[in-house]
C-alpha positions as CSV (number, residue, x, y, z in Angstrom):
1,M,23.0,-10.4,6.7
2,E,23.8,-7.2,4.9
3,H,21.0,-4.6,4.9
4,N,20.5,-2.1,2.1
5,R,20.3,1.3,3.7
6,C,19.5,4.5,2.0
7,I,19.8,8.1,3.2
8,I,16.5,9.9,2.8
9,D,18.2,12.5,0.5
10,D,18.9,9.7,-1.9
11,V,15.2,8.5,-2.1
12,N,13.2,10.2,-4.9
13,G,9.5,10.5,-5.2
14,L,9.1,7.4,-7.4
15,E,11.0,5.3,-4.9
16,L,8.9,6.6,-2.0
17,F,5.7,5.9,-4.1
18,L,6.9,2.4,-4.8
19,L,7.7,1.8,-1.1
20,G,4.2,3.0,-0.2
21,R,2.6,0.6,-2.7
22,T,4.7,-2.2,-1.3
23,L,3.6,-1.4,2.2
24,M,0.0,-1.3,1.0
25,K,0.3,-4.7,-0.6
26,I,1.8,-6.1,2.6
27,G,-1.0,-4.6,4.6
28,E,-3.6,-6.1,2.3
29,E,-2.0,-9.5,2.7
30,A,-2.1,-9.1,6.5
31,I,-5.9,-8.4,6.5
32,P,-7.9,-11.6,6.5
33,R,-9.7,-12.2,3.3
34,G,-13.1,-10.5,2.7
35,G,-14.9,-8.3,0.3
36,F,-12.3,-5.6,0.8
37,H,-9.8,-7.3,-1.4
38,E,-12.1,-7.4,-4.4
39,L,-12.6,-3.7,-4.5
40,P,-10.5,-1.5,-6.8
41,A,-7.8,0.4,-5.0
42,S,-9.4,3.8,-5.5
43,V,-12.7,2.5,-3.9
44,R,-10.7,1.0,-1.0
45,S,-9.1,4.4,-0.6
46,V,-12.5,6.1,-0.3
47,L,-13.6,3.4,2.2
48,I,-10.5,3.8,4.3
49,D,-10.9,7.6,4.3
50,V,-14.5,7.3,5.6
51,F,-13.3,5.0,8.4
52,E,-10.6,7.5,9.4
53,H,-13.0,10.5,9.1
54,P,-16.6,9.5,9.9
55,N,-19.4,12.0,9.1
56,S,-17.4,13.6,6.3
57,S,-19.0,15.2,3.2
58,I,-18.3,14.0,-0.3
59,S,-16.3,17.1,-1.0
60,E,-14.2,16.6,2.1
61,I,-13.5,13.0,1.1
62,A,-12.6,14.2,-2.4
63,A,-10.2,16.8,-1.0
64,R,-8.4,14.3,1.3
65,T,-8.1,11.5,-1.3
66,G,-7.4,13.6,-4.3
67,F,-10.1,11.9,-6.3
68,P,-12.7,13.8,-8.3
69,Q,-16.0,14.4,-6.5
70,S,-17.8,12.3,-9.1
71,H,-15.6,9.3,-8.3
72,V,-16.1,9.7,-4.6
73,S,-19.8,9.9,-5.0
74,A,-19.8,6.8,-7.2
75,S,-17.6,4.9,-4.8
76,V,-19.8,5.8,-1.8
77,A,-22.9,4.7,-3.7
78,R,-21.3,1.4,-4.6
79,L,-20.1,0.8,-1.0
80,R,-23.6,1.7,0.3
81,A,-25.7,-0.3,-2.2
82,I,-23.6,-3.4,-2.8
83,S,-21.9,-4.1,0.5
84,G,-23.7,-2.0,3.0
85,A,-20.3,-0.8,4.3
86,L,-21.3,2.9,4.3
87,E,-24.2,4.9,5.4
88,T,-25.2,8.3,4.2
89,M,-27.3,11.0,5.8
90,V,-28.3,14.6,5.1
91,D,-26.1,17.1,7.0
92,P,-28.4,18.6,9.6
93,K,-26.5,21.9,9.4
94,D,-26.6,22.2,5.6
95,R,-29.3,20.1,4.0
96,R,-27.5,20.3,0.6
97,R,-24.6,18.2,1.9
98,T,-24.4,14.4,2.3
99,L,-22.4,13.0,5.2
100,V,-20.9,9.6,5.0
101,R,-19.9,7.1,7.7
102,A,-19.1,3.4,8.0
103,S,-22.1,1.2,8.9
104,P,-22.1,-0.4,12.4
105,E,-21.6,-3.8,10.8
106,A,-18.7,-2.6,8.7
107,R,-17.1,-1.2,11.8
108,R,-17.5,-4.4,13.7
109,Q,-16.1,-6.5,10.8
110,A,-13.2,-4.1,10.4
111,A,-12.3,-4.3,14.1
112,Q,-12.0,-8.0,13.8
113,R,-9.9,-7.9,10.6
114,V,-7.7,-5.0,11.6
115,S,-6.6,-6.7,14.8
116,A,-4.9,-9.4,12.7
117,P,-1.2,-9.5,13.3
118,I,1.1,-8.4,10.5
119,D,4.1,-10.5,11.5
120,G,3.3,-13.3,9.0
121,A,2.9,-11.0,6.0
122,L,6.1,-9.1,7.0
123,A,8.0,-12.3,7.4
124,A,7.0,-13.4,3.9
125,A,7.8,-10.0,2.4
126,L,11.2,-9.9,4.1
127,G,12.0,-13.5,3.3
128,T,12.8,-14.3,6.9
129,D,11.2,-15.5,10.1
130,D,13.9,-14.0,12.3
131,P,11.9,-12.4,15.2
132,Q,14.5,-9.7,15.7
133,E,14.5,-8.6,12.1
134,I,10.7,-8.6,12.0
135,G,10.6,-6.6,15.3
136,E,13.0,-4.0,13.8
137,V,10.8,-3.5,10.8
138,V,7.7,-3.3,13.0
139,A,9.4,-0.7,15.2
140,A,10.3,1.4,12.1
141,L,6.7,1.1,10.8
142,E,5.4,2.2,14.3
143,A,7.7,5.2,14.2
144,L,6.5,6.2,10.7
145,A,2.8,5.7,11.8
146,Q,3.3,8.1,14.7
147,R,4.8,10.8,12.5
148,L,2.9,10.3,9.2
149,T,-0.7,10.6,10.3
150,P,-3.6,11.0,7.8
151,E,-3.2,14.8,8.1
152,A,0.3,14.5,6.5
153,L,-1.3,14.4,3.0
154,T,-3.2,17.7,3.7
155,R,0.0,19.3,5.0
156,I,2.1,18.2,2.0
157,R,-0.5,19.4,-0.5
158,S,-0.5,22.8,1.1
159,H,3.3,23.1,0.7
160,L,3.8,21.8,-2.8
161,P,3.6,24.1,-5.9
162,R,0.7,23.3,-8.2
163,D,1.3,23.1,-12.0
């Protein structure tokens, strides 16, 4: 089987963006069905950020996700009121700030869902059930995950010129 390979210099921003969206869709397919799938992508992004950074303020979440503070506040309110996935509390160090974290029940449910294997979703996306090919893709994803941590977005934003 011939593989399409590209040299990173040949990949442009749009292609990288599209690859990222494809990987997100594969990840969503690998997660067992639940309320997560019905949420708009921007609300899911806020939820994921809170799981990655518990006890963050609304402004910190907005800075990391790139969403306006009003959108983050609305998303947190929605996730708190409708699903109970998030909890908010007053920051004891600065009573003007609200801190956000995942609820214990949401963390428990996420732990069950996140442990779901990705092999089936990857096999479907790749159009093969060859364990070696799937293993190669998993290894490449693991290498990316080790290098592209959530802090990568902060680093890239600090180095890119703003219009």
